[in-house]
N, CA, C and O atoms as a CHARMM CRD file, in Angstrom:
* protein
*
  328
    1    1 MET  N    -69.84300  27.35500 -59.37700 PROA 1      0.00000
    2    1 MET  CA   -69.63200  28.28800 -58.48600 PROA 1      0.00000
    3    1 MET  C    -68.08000  28.22600 -58.29400 PROA 1      0.00000
    4    1 MET  O    -67.47600  27.15300 -58.28500 PROA 1      0.00000
    5    2 LYS  N    -67.44600  29.49100 -58.13700 PROA 2      0.00000
    6    2 LYS  CA   -66.16300  29.25500 -58.38400 PROA 2      0.00000
    7    2 LYS  C    -65.63600  29.94700 -56.84000 PROA 2      0.00000
    8    2 LYS  O    -66.34600  30.83700 -56.37200 PROA 2      0.00000
    9    3 GLY  N    -64.70500  29.62800 -56.26800 PROA 3      0.00000
   10    3 GLY  CA   -64.39000  29.63000 -54.66900 PROA 3      0.00000
   11    3 GLY  C    -65.14400  29.48400 -53.70800 PROA 3      0.00000
   12    3 GLY  O    -66.07800  28.69400 -53.83900 PROA 3      0.00000
   13    4 ARG  N    -65.01300  30.01500 -52.77500 PROA 4      0.00000
   14    4 ARG  CA   -65.94000  30.03000 -51.26200 PROA 4      0.00000
   15    4 ARG  C    -66.84800  31.13600 -51.66100 PROA 4      0.00000
   16    4 ARG  O    -66.53900  32.11800 -52.33600 PROA 4      0.00000
   17    5 ARG  N    -68.17300  30.80600 -51.08600 PROA 5      0.00000
   18    5 ARG  CA   -69.31100  31.86900 -50.89400 PROA 5      0.00000
   19    5 ARG  C    -68.96600  32.82400 -49.56600 PROA 5      0.00000
   20    5 ARG  O    -68.39200  32.36500 -48.57900 PROA 5      0.00000
   21    6 LYS  N    -69.25700  33.76800 -49.64200 PROA 6      0.00000
   22    6 LYS  CA   -69.35500  34.68600 -48.60100 PROA 6      0.00000
   23    6 LYS  C    -69.48600  34.48100 -47.10400 PROA 6      0.00000
   24    6 LYS  O    -68.88500  34.91400 -46.12100 PROA 6      0.00000
   25    7 SER  N    -70.56900  33.60000 -47.32000 PROA 7      0.00000
   26    7 SER  CA   -71.33200  33.00000 -45.88100 PROA 7      0.00000
   27    7 SER  C    -70.23700  31.71500 -45.47600 PROA 7      0.00000
   28    7 SER  O    -69.95300  31.45000 -44.30800 PROA 7      0.00000
   29    8 ASP  N    -69.81600  31.15400 -46.38100 PROA 8      0.00000
   30    8 ASP  CA   -68.69300  29.85400 -45.67700 PROA 8      0.00000
   31    8 ASP  C    -67.87700  30.64500 -44.93000 PROA 8      0.00000
   32    8 ASP  O    -67.46400  31.75000 -45.28300 PROA 8      0.00000
   33    9 LYS  N    -67.59500  30.00000 -43.72300 PROA 9      0.00000
   34    9 LYS  CA   -66.71500  30.10300 -42.90500 PROA 9      0.00000
   35    9 LYS  C    -65.38100  29.37700 -42.87700 PROA 9      0.00000
   36    9 LYS  O    -65.40100  28.15700 -42.71400 PROA 9      0.00000
   37   10 ALA  N    -64.18600  30.03200 -43.02600 PROA 10     0.00000
   38   10 ALA  CA   -63.18600  29.23600 -43.16000 PROA 10     0.00000
   39   10 ALA  C    -62.05900  29.28100 -42.21900 PROA 10     0.00000
   40   10 ALA  O    -61.42300  30.30900 -41.98200 PROA 10     0.00000
   41   11 LEU  N    -61.83100  28.12000 -41.68400 PROA 11     0.00000
   42   11 LEU  CA   -60.55600  28.01300 -40.84500 PROA 11     0.00000
   43   11 LEU  C    -59.27500  28.20000 -40.98900 PROA 11     0.00000
   44   11 LEU  O    -59.22200  27.92500 -42.18800 PROA 11     0.00000
   45   12 LYS  N    -58.05400  28.48700 -40.66900 PROA 12     0.00000
   46   12 LYS  CA   -56.87900  28.11400 -41.11700 PROA 12     0.00000
   47   12 LYS  C    -56.93100  26.99500 -40.49800 PROA 12     0.00000
   48   12 LYS  O    -57.78300  26.60100 -39.70200 PROA 12     0.00000
   49   13 PRO  N    -55.73100  26.33900 -40.98900 PROA 13     0.00000
   50   13 PRO  CA   -55.31100  25.17800 -40.70700 PROA 13     0.00000
   51   13 PRO  C    -54.57600  24.86500 -39.24900 PROA 13     0.00000
   52   13 PRO  O    -53.71000  25.67600 -38.92300 PROA 13     0.00000
   53   14 ILE  N    -54.82500  23.83000 -38.40200 PROA 14     0.00000
   54   14 ILE  CA   -54.10200  24.08100 -36.90900 PROA 14     0.00000
   55   14 ILE  C    -53.13500  23.10900 -36.75000 PROA 14     0.00000
   56   14 ILE  O    -53.36100  21.90800 -36.60200 PROA 14     0.00000
   57   15 VAL  N    -52.24200  23.55100 -36.77800 PROA 15     0.00000
   58   15 VAL  CA   -50.95100  22.39500 -36.30800 PROA 15     0.00000
   59   15 VAL  C    -50.92700  21.87300 -34.86700 PROA 15     0.00000
   60   15 VAL  O    -50.84900  22.69300 -33.95300 PROA 15     0.00000
   61   16 VAL  N    -50.98800  20.58000 -34.60900 PROA 16     0.00000
   62   16 VAL  CA   -51.54300  19.89500 -33.47800 PROA 16     0.00000
   63   16 VAL  C    -50.08900  19.06000 -33.09100 PROA 16     0.00000
   64   16 VAL  O    -49.44100  18.41000 -33.91200 PROA 16     0.00000
   65   17 LYS  N    -49.80500  19.20300 -31.92500 PROA 17     0.00000
   66   17 LYS  CA   -48.75700  18.45500 -31.69600 PROA 17     0.00000
   67   17 LYS  C    -49.30900  17.00000 -30.81900 PROA 17     0.00000
   68   17 LYS  O    -49.88300  17.42900 -29.81800 PROA 17     0.00000
   69   18 LEU  N    -49.33700  15.91400 -30.82100 PROA 18     0.00000
   70   18 LEU  CA   -49.88000  15.01300 -30.32300 PROA 18     0.00000
   71   18 LEU  C    -49.16900  14.28300 -29.24400 PROA 18     0.00000
   72   18 LEU  O    -47.95200  14.30700 -29.43200 PROA 18     0.00000
   73   19 ASP  N    -49.52200  13.65200 -28.19400 PROA 19     0.00000
   74   19 ASP  CA   -48.78900  13.35600 -27.17300 PROA 19     0.00000
   75   19 ASP  C    -47.61500  12.38900 -27.49700 PROA 19     0.00000
   76   19 ASP  O    -46.58600  12.37600 -26.82100 PROA 19     0.00000
   77   20 ASP  N    -47.81400  11.62200 -28.51300 PROA 20     0.00000
   78   20 ASP  CA   -46.49400  10.67800 -28.78400 PROA 20     0.00000
   79   20 ASP  C    -45.62400  11.45900 -29.72800 PROA 20     0.00000
   80   20 ASP  O    -44.87600  10.86100 -30.50200 PROA 20     0.00000
   81   21 GLY  N    -45.68900  12.73600 -29.69600 PROA 21     0.00000
   82   21 GLY  CA   -44.54100  13.52100 -30.40300 PROA 21     0.00000
   83   21 GLY  C    -44.60500  13.55600 -31.68200 PROA 21     0.00000
   84   21 GLY  O    -43.74500  14.20400 -32.27700 PROA 21     0.00000
   85   22 SER  N    -45.69800  12.83000 -32.46400 PROA 22     0.00000
   86   22 SER  CA   -46.36800  13.42800 -33.96600 PROA 22     0.00000
   87   22 SER  C    -46.81900  14.73400 -33.83200 PROA 22     0.00000
   88   22 SER  O    -47.22300  15.23500 -32.78300 PROA 22     0.00000
   89   23 VAL  N    -46.74400  15.26400 -34.89300 PROA 23     0.00000
   90   23 VAL  CA   -47.25200  16.52100 -35.59600 PROA 23     0.00000
   91   23 VAL  C    -48.43800  16.47700 -36.42500 PROA 23     0.00000
   92   23 VAL  O    -48.10400  15.97800 -37.49900 PROA 23     0.00000
   93   24 VAL  N    -49.46100  16.71900 -36.42200 PROA 24     0.00000
   94   24 VAL  CA   -50.32200  16.75500 -37.66900 PROA 24     0.00000
   95   24 VAL  C    -51.07500  17.95000 -37.86800 PROA 24     0.00000
   96   24 VAL  O    -51.38800  18.71100 -36.95200 PROA 24     0.00000
   97   25 ARG  N    -51.37900  18.12000 -39.13800 PROA 25     0.00000
   98   25 ARG  CA   -52.01300  19.71000 -39.83500 PROA 25     0.00000
   99   25 ARG  C    -53.51500  19.18300 -39.79200 PROA 25     0.00000
  100   25 ARG  O    -53.75400  18.08300 -40.29100 PROA 25     0.00000
  101   26 CYS  N    -54.66800  20.03200 -39.13400 PROA 26     0.00000
  102   26 CYS  CA   -55.90200  19.61800 -38.97600 PROA 26     0.00000
  103   26 CYS  C    -56.55700  20.39100 -39.71400 PROA 26     0.00000
  104   26 CYS  O    -56.11100  21.53800 -39.74000 PROA 26     0.00000
  105   27 THR  N    -57.76800  20.12700 -40.54600 PROA 27     0.00000
  106   27 THR  CA   -58.48800  21.03000 -41.42200 PROA 27     0.00000
  107   27 THR  C    -59.91700  20.42200 -41.07100 PROA 27     0.00000
  108   27 THR  O    -60.19800  19.27600 -40.71900 PROA 27     0.00000
  109   28 LEU  N    -60.68100  21.45400 -41.25700 PROA 28     0.00000
  110   28 LEU  CA   -62.31700  21.51100 -41.34200 PROA 28     0.00000
  111   28 LEU  C    -62.88100  20.82900 -42.32300 PROA 28     0.00000
  112   28 LEU  O    -62.68700  21.43600 -43.37600 PROA 28     0.00000
  113   29 THR  N    -63.51000  19.81700 -42.49100 PROA 29     0.00000
  114   29 THR  CA   -64.47400  19.82000 -43.83900 PROA 29     0.00000
  115   29 THR  C    -65.48600  18.92000 -43.44400 PROA 29     0.00000
  116   29 THR  O    -65.49300  18.12700 -42.50200 PROA 29     0.00000
  117   30 SER  N    -66.60700  19.23300 -44.56900 PROA 30     0.00000
  118   30 SER  CA   -67.99700  18.11500 -44.35600 PROA 30     0.00000
  119   30 SER  C    -67.66700  17.18400 -45.58300 PROA 30     0.00000
  120   30 SER  O    -67.27400  17.55100 -46.69000 PROA 30     0.00000
  121   31 ILE  N    -67.86100  16.16300 -45.23800 PROA 31     0.00000
  122   31 ILE  CA   -67.73900  15.00400 -46.18700 PROA 31     0.00000
  123   31 ILE  C    -69.36200  14.50500 -46.58100 PROA 31     0.00000
  124   31 ILE  O    -70.37700  14.25800 -45.92900 PROA 31     0.00000
  125   32 GLY  N    -69.00800  14.50900 -47.92800 PROA 32     0.00000
  126   32 GLY  CA   -70.27700  14.01800 -48.64900 PROA 32     0.00000
  127   32 GLY  C    -71.33300  14.81300 -47.92400 PROA 32     0.00000
  128   32 GLY  O    -70.98000  15.89300 -47.45000 PROA 32     0.00000
  129   33 ARG  N    -72.66000  14.39800 -47.76600 PROA 33     0.00000
  130   33 ARG  CA   -73.75600  15.09200 -47.07600 PROA 33     0.00000
  131   33 ARG  C    -73.74000  15.15100 -45.50300 PROA 33     0.00000
  132   33 ARG  O    -74.78100  15.48600 -44.93700 PROA 33     0.00000
  133   34 GLU  N    -72.85300  14.90900 -44.91800 PROA 34     0.00000
  134   34 GLU  CA   -73.05200  14.54500 -43.38800 PROA 34     0.00000
  135   34 GLU  C    -73.00800  16.13100 -43.01400 PROA 34     0.00000
  136   34 GLU  O    -72.30300  16.96600 -43.58200 PROA 34     0.00000
  137   35 ALA  N    -73.82300  16.34600 -42.04400 PROA 35     0.00000
  138   35 ALA  CA   -74.40200  17.42200 -41.66400 PROA 35     0.00000
  139   35 ALA  C    -72.89900  18.22900 -40.57400 PROA 35     0.00000
  140   35 ALA  O    -72.48600  19.38900 -40.59500 PROA 35     0.00000
  141   36 GLN  N    -72.45100  17.09600 -39.78000 PROA 36     0.00000
  142   36 GLN  CA   -71.52400  17.70900 -38.76200 PROA 36     0.00000
  143   36 GLN  C    -69.81400  17.52200 -39.46200 PROA 36     0.00000
  144   36 GLN  O    -69.22800  16.44400 -39.56100 PROA 36     0.00000
  145   37 PRO  N    -69.41300  18.51900 -39.77100 PROA 37     0.00000
  146   37 PRO  CA   -67.94700  18.53500 -40.16300 PROA 37     0.00000
  147   37 PRO  C    -67.11100  17.89800 -38.91900 PROA 37     0.00000
  148   37 PRO  O    -67.33100  17.88600 -37.70700 PROA 37     0.00000
  149   38 ARG  N    -65.74300  17.21400 -39.96400 PROA 38     0.00000
  150   38 ARG  CA   -64.87700  16.36100 -39.30100 PROA 38     0.00000
  151   38 ARG  C    -63.55500  17.12500 -39.44400 PROA 38     0.00000
  152   38 ARG  O    -63.39000  18.08200 -40.20000 PROA 38     0.00000
  153   39 TRP  N    -62.64600  16.60100 -38.64300 PROA 39     0.00000
  154   39 TRP  CA   -61.25700  17.39100 -38.68600 PROA 39     0.00000
  155   39 TRP  C    -60.53900  16.34800 -39.43400 PROA 39     0.00000
  156   39 TRP  O    -60.47500  15.21200 -38.96300 PROA 39     0.00000
  157   40 ILE  N    -59.85800  16.71300 -40.83900 PROA 40     0.00000
  158   40 ILE  CA   -59.00500  16.00700 -41.62900 PROA 40     0.00000
  159   40 ILE  C    -57.52900  16.32900 -41.04100 PROA 40     0.00000
  160   40 ILE  O    -56.98000  17.43100 -41.05100 PROA 40     0.00000
  161   41 LEU  N    -57.02800  15.14800 -40.54000 PROA 41     0.00000
  162   41 LEU  CA   -55.64600  15.18800 -40.37900 PROA 41     0.00000
  163   41 LEU  C    -54.51200  14.72300 -41.24700 PROA 41     0.00000
  164   41 LEU  O    -54.55500  13.58100 -41.70400 PROA 41     0.00000
  165   42 MET  N    -53.54400  15.48300 -41.49900 PROA 42     0.00000
  166   42 MET  CA   -52.29100  15.07600 -42.20300 PROA 42     0.00000
  167   42 MET  C    -51.12200  14.87300 -41.51500 PROA 42     0.00000
  168   42 MET  O    -50.57200  15.78300 -40.89600 PROA 42     0.00000
  169   43 GLY  N    -50.70200  13.76100 -41.57200 PROA 43     0.00000
  170   43 GLY  CA   -49.49600  13.35800 -40.80600 PROA 43     0.00000
  171   43 GLY  C    -48.17200  13.81500 -41.51400 PROA 43     0.00000
  172   43 GLY  O    -48.20700  14.08100 -42.71500 PROA 43     0.00000
  173   44 ALA  N    -46.72900  13.93600 -40.62800 PROA 44     0.00000
  174   44 ALA  CA   -45.73400  14.28200 -41.43000 PROA 44     0.00000
  175   44 ALA  C    -45.75300  13.63800 -42.63200 PROA 44     0.00000
  176   44 ALA  O    -45.35800  14.23400 -43.63400 PROA 44     0.00000
  177   45 ASP  N    -46.25800  12.20600 -42.71000 PROA 45     0.00000
  178   45 ASP  CA   -45.63000  11.54900 -43.86500 PROA 45     0.00000
  179   45 ASP  C    -46.68000  11.61900 -44.94600 PROA 45     0.00000
  180   45 ASP  O    -46.63200  10.89300 -45.93900 PROA 45     0.00000
  181   46 GLY  N    -47.43300  12.32400 -44.77600 PROA 46     0.00000
  182   46 GLY  CA   -48.15000  12.85600 -46.01800 PROA 46     0.00000
  183   46 GLY  C    -49.74600  11.85200 -45.79200 PROA 46     0.00000
  184   46 GLY  O    -50.63900  11.88100 -46.63900 PROA 46     0.00000
  185   47 VAL  N    -49.81400  11.19600 -44.77400 PROA 47     0.00000
  186   47 VAL  CA   -51.00000  10.30000 -44.89500 PROA 47     0.00000
  187   47 VAL  C    -52.00100  11.04800 -44.29300 PROA 47     0.00000
  188   47 VAL  O    -51.74400  11.87300 -43.41600 PROA 47     0.00000
  189   48 GLN  N    -53.51800  10.74500 -44.83700 PROA 48     0.00000
  190   48 GLN  CA   -54.51200  11.94500 -44.47700 PROA 48     0.00000
  191   48 GLN  C    -55.30000  10.88600 -43.53500 PROA 48     0.00000
  192   48 GLN  O    -55.24800   9.71700 -43.91900 PROA 48     0.00000
  193   49 TYR  N    -56.06200  11.17000 -42.28500 PROA 49     0.00000
  194   49 TYR  CA   -56.94700  10.42700 -41.70800 PROA 49     0.00000
  195   49 TYR  C    -58.06100  11.02200 -41.35900 PROA 49     0.00000
  196   49 TYR  O    -57.92200  12.04900 -40.69400 PROA 49     0.00000
  197   50 VAL  N    -59.52600  10.55000 -41.70600 PROA 50     0.00000
  198   50 VAL  CA   -60.63600  11.18300 -41.30500 PROA 50     0.00000
  199   50 VAL  C    -60.57700  11.19600 -39.76300 PROA 50     0.00000
  200   50 VAL  O    -60.61900  10.09900 -39.20800 PROA 50     0.00000
  201   51 GLY  N    -60.48300  12.31400 -39.00500 PROA 51     0.00000
  202   51 GLY  CA   -60.46000  12.26200 -37.83400 PROA 51     0.00000
  203   51 GLY  C    -61.88000  12.64700 -36.84800 PROA 51     0.00000
  204   51 GLY  O    -62.98900  12.49700 -37.35900 PROA 51     0.00000
  205   52 PRO  N    -61.79500  12.98600 -35.87800 PROA 52     0.00000
  206   52 PRO  CA   -62.98700  13.31000 -35.18400 PROA 52     0.00000
  207   52 PRO  C    -63.86500  14.49900 -35.31800 PROA 52     0.00000
  208   52 PRO  O    -63.44600  15.64100 -35.50700 PROA 52     0.00000
  209   53 GLU  N    -65.36200  14.08700 -35.18400 PROA 53     0.00000
  210   53 GLU  CA   -66.32100  14.76400 -35.33400 PROA 53     0.00000
  211   53 GLU  C    -65.87000  16.41300 -34.67300 PROA 53     0.00000
  212   53 GLU  O    -65.45600  16.50800 -33.51700 PROA 53     0.00000
  213   54 ALA  N    -66.03000  17.72100 -35.64100 PROA 54     0.00000
  214   54 ALA  CA   -65.64100  18.96900 -35.01000 PROA 54     0.00000
  215   54 ALA  C    -66.58800  19.22600 -33.67700 PROA 54     0.00000
  216   54 ALA  O    -67.68400  18.68200 -33.54700 PROA 54     0.00000
  217   55 ALA  N    -66.21600  19.81100 -33.04700 PROA 55     0.00000
  218   55 ALA  CA   -67.33800  20.33200 -31.54600 PROA 55     0.00000
  219   55 ALA  C    -67.27500  21.56000 -31.50100 PROA 55     0.00000
  220   55 ALA  O    -66.17900  21.96700 -31.88600 PROA 55     0.00000
  221   56 SER  N    -68.14900  22.54100 -31.12100 PROA 56     0.00000
  222   56 SER  CA   -68.50900  23.67700 -31.15000 PROA 56     0.00000
  223   56 SER  C    -67.36800  24.80100 -30.78800 PROA 56     0.00000
  224   56 SER  O    -67.56300  25.94800 -31.19000 PROA 56     0.00000
  225   57 ASP  N    -66.05000  24.46800 -29.95600 PROA 57     0.00000
  226   57 ASP  CA   -65.15400  25.08400 -29.42600 PROA 57     0.00000
  227   57 ASP  C    -64.12500  24.65000 -30.40400 PROA 57     0.00000
  228   57 ASP  O    -63.72400  23.48600 -30.40600 PROA 57     0.00000
  229   58 LYS  N    -63.65900  25.59400 -31.28200 PROA 58     0.00000
  230   58 LYS  CA   -62.77400  25.08600 -32.55600 PROA 58     0.00000
  231   58 LYS  C    -61.57300  26.24900 -31.89100 PROA 58     0.00000
  232   58 LYS  O    -61.14600  27.06900 -32.70400 PROA 58     0.00000
  233   59 SER  N    -61.19900  26.30300 -30.88900 PROA 59     0.00000
  234   59 SER  CA   -59.96900  27.26900 -30.40900 PROA 59     0.00000
  235   59 SER  C    -59.03700  25.95200 -30.70300 PROA 59     0.00000
  236   59 SER  O    -59.41400  24.78100 -30.64300 PROA 59     0.00000
  237   60 PRO  N    -57.37900  26.55700 -31.12600 PROA 60     0.00000
  238   60 PRO  CA   -56.53400  25.79800 -30.92300 PROA 60     0.00000
  239   60 PRO  C    -56.02800  24.76900 -29.92600 PROA 60     0.00000
  240   60 PRO  O    -55.28900  23.81100 -30.15200 PROA 60     0.00000
  241   61 GLU  N    -56.69100  25.24300 -28.52100 PROA 61     0.00000
  242   61 GLU  CA   -56.36300  24.42500 -27.58500 PROA 61     0.00000
  243   61 GLU  C    -57.62000  23.40700 -27.22100 PROA 61     0.00000
  244   61 GLU  O    -57.43100  22.54300 -26.36400 PROA 61     0.00000
  245   62 ALA  N    -58.78000  23.50600 -27.81600 PROA 62     0.00000
  246   62 ALA  CA   -59.85300  22.44700 -27.84700 PROA 62     0.00000
  247   62 ALA  C    -59.72700  21.58700 -28.81800 PROA 62     0.00000
  248   62 ALA  O    -60.39500  20.55300 -28.80800 PROA 62     0.00000
  249   63 VAL  N    -58.90400  21.85600 -29.75400 PROA 63     0.00000
  250   63 VAL  CA   -58.85700  21.26700 -31.16600 PROA 63     0.00000
  251   63 VAL  C    -57.51700  20.22800 -30.73300 PROA 63     0.00000
  252   63 VAL  O    -57.54700  19.09000 -31.20300 PROA 63     0.00000
  253   64 GLN  N    -56.49200  20.57100 -29.95000 PROA 64     0.00000
  254   64 GLN  CA   -55.58500  19.98100 -29.67200 PROA 64     0.00000
  255   64 GLN  C    -56.00400  18.89000 -28.62000 PROA 64     0.00000
  256   64 GLN  O    -55.42600  17.80400 -28.65600 PROA 64     0.00000
  257   65 ARG  N    -56.88900  19.10600 -27.77300 PROA 65     0.00000
  258   65 ARG  CA   -57.34400  17.77100 -26.73600 PROA 65     0.00000
  259   65 ARG  C    -58.06500  17.15400 -27.60200 PROA 65     0.00000
  260   65 ARG  O    -57.88800  15.93600 -27.58700 PROA 65     0.00000
  261   66 LEU  N    -58.88700  17.57200 -28.42700 PROA 66     0.00000
  262   66 LEU  CA   -59.96900  16.64100 -29.04900 PROA 66     0.00000
  263   66 LEU  C    -59.28900  15.63100 -30.15400 PROA 66     0.00000
  264   66 LEU  O    -59.72600  14.52200 -30.46300 PROA 66     0.00000
  265   67 VAL  N    -58.01500  16.33100 -30.72000 PROA 67     0.00000
  266   67 VAL  CA   -57.52600  15.56200 -31.94000 PROA 67     0.00000
  267   67 VAL  C    -56.43000  14.41200 -31.03700 PROA 67     0.00000
  268   67 VAL  O    -56.01300  13.32700 -31.44200 PROA 67     0.00000
  269   68 SER  N    -56.19200  15.00600 -29.86900 PROA 68     0.00000
  270   68 SER  CA   -55.05600  14.07200 -28.98100 PROA 68     0.00000
  271   68 SER  C    -55.90600  12.78900 -28.50600 PROA 68     0.00000
  272   68 SER  O    -55.38200  11.67600 -28.55000 PROA 68     0.00000
  273   69 GLU  N    -56.94700  12.92700 -28.14900 PROA 69     0.00000
  274   69 GLU  CA   -57.75800  12.07100 -27.63800 PROA 69     0.00000
  275   69 GLU  C    -58.21100  10.98000 -28.74100 PROA 69     0.00000
  276   69 GLU  O    -58.19900   9.76600 -28.53600 PROA 69     0.00000
  277   70 TRP  N    -58.55400  11.51400 -29.77000 PROA 70     0.00000
  278   70 TRP  CA   -58.96800  10.66900 -30.99200 PROA 70     0.00000
  279   70 TRP  C    -57.84200   9.95600 -31.78700 PROA 70     0.00000
  280   70 TRP  O    -58.03200   9.01700 -32.56000 PROA 70     0.00000
  281   71 TRP  N    -56.57100  10.55800 -31.48000 PROA 71     0.00000
  282   71 TRP  CA   -55.51200  10.17900 -32.10700 PROA 71     0.00000
  283   71 TRP  C    -55.07100   8.95300 -31.16800 PROA 71     0.00000
  284   71 TRP  O    -54.43800   8.06300 -31.73700 PROA 71     0.00000
  285   72 ALA  N    -55.26900   8.83600 -30.11500 PROA 72     0.00000
  286   72 ALA  CA   -54.61400   7.87200 -28.96500 PROA 72     0.00000
  287   72 ALA  C    -55.50400   6.60000 -28.96400 PROA 72     0.00000
  288   72 ALA  O    -54.94500   5.50900 -28.85200 PROA 72     0.00000
  289   73 THR  N    -56.65300   6.66100 -29.06300 PROA 73     0.00000
  290   73 THR  CA   -57.71700   5.67300 -29.56900 PROA 73     0.00000
  291   73 THR  C    -58.02800   5.05700 -30.66500 PROA 73     0.00000
  292   73 THR  O    -58.37800   3.88000 -30.74200 PROA 73     0.00000
  293   74 LYS  N    -57.89400   5.95100 -31.69500 PROA 74     0.00000
  294   74 LYS  CA   -58.53400   5.54500 -33.01300 PROA 74     0.00000
  295   74 LYS  C    -57.33700   5.44300 -34.47800 PROA 74     0.00000
  296   74 LYS  O    -57.54500   4.75100 -35.47400 PROA 74     0.00000
  297   75 LYS  N    -56.10000   6.32900 -34.24900 PROA 75     0.00000
  298   75 LYS  CA   -55.16200   5.91700 -35.14700 PROA 75     0.00000
  299   75 LYS  C    -54.92600   4.38300 -35.47000 PROA 75     0.00000
  300   75 LYS  O    -54.73800   3.43600 -34.70600 PROA 75     0.00000
  301   76 PRO  N    -54.99900   4.45200 -36.91200 PROA 76     0.00000
  302   76 PRO  CA   -54.81800   3.18600 -37.45900 PROA 76     0.00000
  303   76 PRO  C    -53.46000   2.35900 -37.24500 PROA 76     0.00000
  304   76 PRO  O    -52.44900   3.03500 -37.43500 PROA 76     0.00000
  305   77 GLY  N    -53.28600   1.24400 -36.94400 PROA 77     0.00000
  306   77 GLY  CA   -52.04100   0.69100 -36.55900 PROA 77     0.00000
  307   77 GLY  C    -51.46100   0.54100 -35.41900 PROA 77     0.00000
  308   77 GLY  O    -50.35400   0.06300 -35.17000 PROA 77     0.00000
  309   78 LYS  N    -52.68600   1.20600 -34.35400 PROA 78     0.00000
  310   78 LYS  CA   -52.56200   0.86600 -32.99000 PROA 78     0.00000
  311   78 LYS  C    -53.54100  -0.40300 -32.33300 PROA 78     0.00000
  312   78 LYS  O    -53.67500  -0.59500 -31.12400 PROA 78     0.00000
  313   79 GLY  N    -54.02900  -1.01600 -33.15500 PROA 79     0.00000
  314   79 GLY  CA   -54.93900  -2.20000 -32.84600 PROA 79     0.00000
  315   79 GLY  C    -56.28000  -1.73500 -32.52000 PROA 79     0.00000
  316   79 GLY  O    -57.10600  -2.41600 -31.91200 PROA 79     0.00000
  317   80 ALA  N    -56.51200  -0.25000 -33.05400 PROA 80     0.00000
  318   80 ALA  CA   -57.83000   0.25500 -33.09400 PROA 80     0.00000
  319   80 ALA  C    -58.54100   0.25600 -34.35300 PROA 80     0.00000
  320   80 ALA  O    -57.89000   0.18600 -35.39500 PROA 80     0.00000
  321   81 PRO  N    -59.85800   0.33100 -34.37900 PROA 81     0.00000
  322   81 PRO  CA   -60.69000   0.31400 -35.56300 PROA 81     0.00000
  323   81 PRO  C    -60.23600   1.80000 -36.41400 PROA 81     0.00000
  324   81 PRO  O    -59.93100   2.75700 -35.70200 PROA 81     0.00000
  325   82 ALA  N    -60.21000   1.91800 -37.44400 PROA 82     0.00000
  326   82 ALA  CA   -59.85200   3.18100 -38.05100 PROA 82     0.00000
  327   82 ALA  C    -61.24400   3.93700 -38.16400 PROA 82     0.00000
  328   82 ALA  O    -61.29500   5.06700 -38.64900 PROA 82     0.00000
C-alpha cells in the first residue's frame, strides 16, 4: 500500500519547549502492535526518544504539559530509567 489511507488521521509535528530550555519535535506514532500511540521526541541533537503514551487531548498545550512532565522524570541521562 502506498502512502496513508484516507481514514488515517495525521497530526503535524508539534515543537515543544521544555522546562530546561531544550526544544523537542514531537510526532505521534504507533510502535509495533501497540494499541496506544506514543509521542516520539527528537531533540536538537538529532537523538530520538520514545516518549509518553498519547492522551486524548492532542492540543499543543496538552502535548507541552505531557511531554514536559515525561521529560523531567524519564529522560535518559538524568538518573531515571529510559
